[in-house]
C-alpha positions in Angstrom: -32.2 11.9 15.2 -34.4 10.7 12.3 -33.6 7.5 10.5 -33.4 7.8 6.8 -35.7 6.0 4.4 -32.6 4.2 3.2 -31.8 2.8 6.6 -35.4 1.8 7.3 -35.5 -0.2 4.1 -32.2 -1.8 4.5 -31.9 -2.4 8.3 -33.5 -5.9 8.2 -30.9 -7.1 5.7 -28.1 -9.3 7.0 -24.7 -7.7 6.8 -21.9 -10.1 6.2 -18.9 -7.8 6.3 -16.2 -8.0 9.0 -15.5 -4.8 10.8 -12.3 -4.3 12.8 -12.0 -1.3 15.2 -8.6 0.2 15.4 -7.8 2.4 18.4 -4.5 4.1 19.2 -4.0 4.8 22.9 -1.6 7.0 24.8 -2.2 7.9 28.4 -5.9 7.7 27.8 -7.0 5.7 30.9 -9.9 8.0 31.7 -11.7 7.2 28.4 -10.9 3.5 28.0 -13.9 1.9 29.8 -16.3 4.3 28.1 -14.7 3.7 24.7 -14.5 -0.1 24.9 -17.8 -0.8 26.5 -19.6 1.3 23.8 -18.0 -0.9 21.2 -19.1 -4.1 23.0 -22.7 -2.8 22.9 -22.6 -2.3 19.2 -25.6 -3.8 17.3 -23.1 -4.7 14.6 -20.4 -7.2 15.8 -16.9 -5.9 15.7 -13.4 -7.1 16.5 -11.1 -4.7 18.4 -7.4 -4.0 18.0 -5.7 -1.5 20.3 -2.2 -0.2 19.6 -0.8 1.4 22.8 1.9 4.0 22.3 3.9 3.1 25.4 1.5 4.7 27.9 2.8 5.7 31.3 -0.6 5.6 33.0 -2.7 2.5 33.7 -4.1 2.3 30.1 -2.6 -1.1 29.4 -3.9 -2.6 32.7 -7.4 -1.4 31.9 -7.2 -2.7 28.3 -6.1 -6.1 29.6 -9.4 -6.5 31.5 -11.2 -6.9 28.1 -10.6 -10.4 26.5 -12.3 -9.0 23.4 -9.4 -6.6 22.8 -6.3 -7.6 20.9 -3.6 -5.4 22.4 -0.4 -4.5 20.6 2.1 -2.7 22.8 4.6 -0.4 21.1 7.9 0.1 22.9 7.8 3.8 21.9 5.3 6.5 21.1 4.9 6.2 17.3 2.3 9.0 17.0 -1.2 8.6 15.6 -0.5 7.6 12.0 2.3 5.1 12.4 0.5 3.4 15.3 -2.7 3.2 13.3 -0.7 1.6 10.4 0.2 -1.3 12.7 -3.4 -1.9 13.6 -4.6 -1.5 10.1 -2.1 -4.0 8.7 -3.0 -6.5 11.4 -6.7 -6.1 10.7 -6.2 -6.7 6.9 -4.1 -9.8 7.7 -7.1 -11.1 9.7 -9.5 -10.6 6.8 -11.2 -7.2 7.6 -13.6 -5.9 5.1 -13.8 -2.5 6.8 -11.6 -0.7 9.3 -13.2 1.6 11.9 -10.5 4.0 13.2 -11.7 5.4 16.5 -10.0 8.0 18.8 -9.3 6.9 22.4 -11.2 10.0 23.6 -14.4 9.0 21.7 -17.2 6.5 22.1 -20.0 5.2 19.8 -23.7 4.6 20.1 -25.3 1.2 19.7 -26.2 1.6 16.0 -23.2 3.7 14.9 -21.2 1.0 13.1 -24.4 -0.7 11.8 -25.4 2.4 10.0 -21.9 3.2 8.6 -21.4 -0.3 7.3 -24.8 -0.3 5.7 -24.2 3.0 4.0 -20.8 2.1 2.6 -21.9 -1.3 1.5 -24.5 0.2 -0.8 -22.4 3.2 -1.8 -19.0 1.7 -2.3 -17.5 4.8 -3.9 -17.1 6.1 -0.4 -13.6 5.2 0.7 -14.1 6.9 4.1 -17.4 7.5 5.9 -17.6 9.2 9.2 -20.5 9.5 11.8 -21.5 12.9 13.2 -19.2 14.0 15.9 -20.9 15.3 19.0 -19.2 17.2 21.9 -19.1 15.7 25.4 -22.5 17.1 26.3 -23.9 14.8 23.5 -26.1 17.7 22.3 -23.9 19.9 20.2 -21.7 19.0 17.3 -18.0 19.2 17.9 -17.0 22.7 16.8 -14.2 21.7 14.4 -16.3 18.8 13.0 -19.2 21.3 12.3 -16.9 23.2 10.1 -16.0 20.2 8.0 -19.7 19.1 7.8 -20.6 22.6 6.6 -18.5 22.0 3.5 -20.9 19.4 2.1 -20.9 19.3 -1.7 -23.6 16.6 -2.3 -26.0 14.4 -0.3 -27.7 11.1 -0.9 -29.4 8.7 1.6 -28.4 10.9 4.5 -24.7 10.7 3.5 -23.1 14.1 2.8 -20.1 14.2 0.5 -17.3 16.4 1.9 -13.6 17.1 0.9 -12.3 16.3 4.4 -13.3 15.0 7.8 -10.9 14.5 10.7 -9.9 10.9 11.6 -11.5 10.7 15.1 -14.0 8.1 13.6 -13.4 6.8 10.1 -14.9 3.7 8.6 -12.5 2.9 5.8 -13.1 0.2 3.2 -10.6 -2.5 2.5 -10.7 -1.6 -1.2 -9.7 2.0 -0.2 -6.8 1.0 1.9 -5.5 -1.4 -0.7 -5.5 1.4 -3.3 -4.5 4.4 -1.2 -2.2 2.7 1.3 -1.5 3.6 4.9 -0.8 6.9 6.7 2.2 8.7 5.5 5.0 8.3 8.1 6.4 11.8 7.5 3.7 13.1 9.7 3.9 13.0 13.5 0.7 13.6 15.4 -1.1 16.2 13.1 -1.8 16.4 9.4 -1.8 12.7 8.6 -5.6 12.6 8.2 -5.6 15.6 5.8 -2.9 13.9 3.7 -4.8 10.7 3.7 -8.0 12.4 2.5 -6.1 14.1 -0.3 -4.9 10.7 -1.4 -8.4 9.1 -1.1 -9.7 11.8 -3.5 -6.8 11.4 -5.8 -7.7 7.7 -6.2 -11.3 8.6 -7.0 -13.0 7.6 -3.8 -15.4 9.8 -2.0 -15.4 11.0 1.7 -18.7 11.0 3.4 -20.5 11.9 6.7 -23.5 9.7 7.7 -26.2 11.7 9.4 -27.7 8.5 10.8 -24.6 7.6 12.8 -23.0 9.5 15.7 -20.1 9.4 18.2 -19.1 11.6 21.1 -15.6 13.1 20.8 -14.7 14.2 24.4 -12.2 17.0 23.8 -11.8 20.6 24.5 -10.3 22.7 21.7 -8.1 25.5 23.0 -5.5 27.7 21.4 -1.9 26.9 22.0 0.9 28.6 20.0 3.3 25.6 19.9 0.5 23.3 18.9 -0.6 25.7 16.1 3.0 26.0 15.0 3.3 22.2 14.6 -0.1 22.0 12.9 0.9 24.8 10.5 4.1 23.0 9.6 2.2 19.8 8.9 -0.4 21.7 6.9 2.3 23.0 4.6 3.8 19.5 4.4 0.4 18.1 3.4 0.1 20.7 0.7 3.6 20.0 -0.7 2.9 16.3 -1.1 -0.7 16.6 -2.2 -0.9 14.4 -5.4 -4.0 16.4 -6.6 -1.7 19.3 -7.4 1.2 19.5 -9.9 4.7 19.7 -8.3 5.0 23.4 -9.1 1.5 24.3 -7.9 2.0 22.4 -4.6 5.1 24.4 -3.8 3.4 27.7 -4.8 0.5 26.9 -2.5 2.8 25.9 0.3 4.6 29.2 0.0 1.2 31.0 0.2 0.5 29.2 3.4 3.8 30.4 4.8 2.4 33.9 4.5 -1.3 33.1 5.0 -1.2 31.0 8.2 0.6 33.7 10.3 -1.8 36.3 9.0 -4.7 34.1 10.1 -3.3 33.5 13.6 -2.7 37.3 14.2 -6.2 37.5 15.6 -5.3 35.0 18.3 -1.7 35.9 19.2 -1.1 39.4 17.9 1.5 40.7 15.4 4.6 39.7 17.4 3.7 36.1 17.6 2.5 36.1 14.0 5.9 37.4 12.8 7.6 34.7 14.8 5.4 32.1 13.2 6.1 33.4 9.7 9.9 33.1 10.1 9.5 29.6 11.7 7.3 28.5 8.7 9.7 30.1 6.2 12.6 28.1 7.7 10.5 25.0 7.5 9.7 25.6 3.9 13.3 26.3 3.0 14.4 23.1 4.9 11.8 21.2 2.9 13.5 22.3 -0.3 16.8 20.7 0.9 14.9 17.5 1.8 13.0 17.4 -1.5 13.9 13.8 -2.1 11.8 12.6 0.8 8.9 14.7 -0.4 9.1 13.4 -4.0 9.1 9.9 -2.6 6.0 10.6 -0.6 4.3 12.1 -3.6 5.2 9.1 -5.7 3.9 6.7 -3.1 0.6 8.6 -3.0 0.1 7.9 -6.6 
């Protein structure tokens, strides 16, 4: 991977910003050593906070081997967003300038955080900046990430501006968190990153992808009807509370998704499953109407 002119000119400068890595774990023992040791090899010094979501494997025991890790053990599985909120708040209390949110099933390269921190320091309009996400073979881009990367709207100094990138590896500035806030607790395990990106854009920050930085995201993407059902519900929720849309437009777009998402999934599951998905999403939409107070609160909090 070529190093940009920007990075060559700037790499000799001393970076004085404090970076805290936030990792949420849940039964991720098989990745922990790879994840943590990659961070310890970082050319840019980091502090590491891990929030464990009450794992039932030996994740906690493995994490306790590393004195560099501050481990916070949750008595219950809080999901991705709410557990990250705990780590993010702790990092800000300790004086973090930047937060690097990293999935448990991912690992970095030596210069990943150095490059990200350098880019955002000199382009502070980026509230979120992500490295490239490679698949486990370390050769190909992660398939879902490649889709997000293809939606580039601008590029400067090897940083592509995009409307969304998944939260497997986000460097988030303190200024962004203080303005945007934390992950919305209405979300369980899916959709919270999309909602957060909507709010980042609402507050006039940019979202970027740094072509000089990379991670490996060791996952296999497979189709699962129940998973797609949950993700579809949270996609609709994200639309309903998107502060970039008026209240009326958000509900209109949400209703369009009730129809459009089953149509999209027909090619994977057939017409019978698609009809089942439609009625499930319609019930979810109607239920949201009766819980409109919570959604209004979430929209107001986002602003």
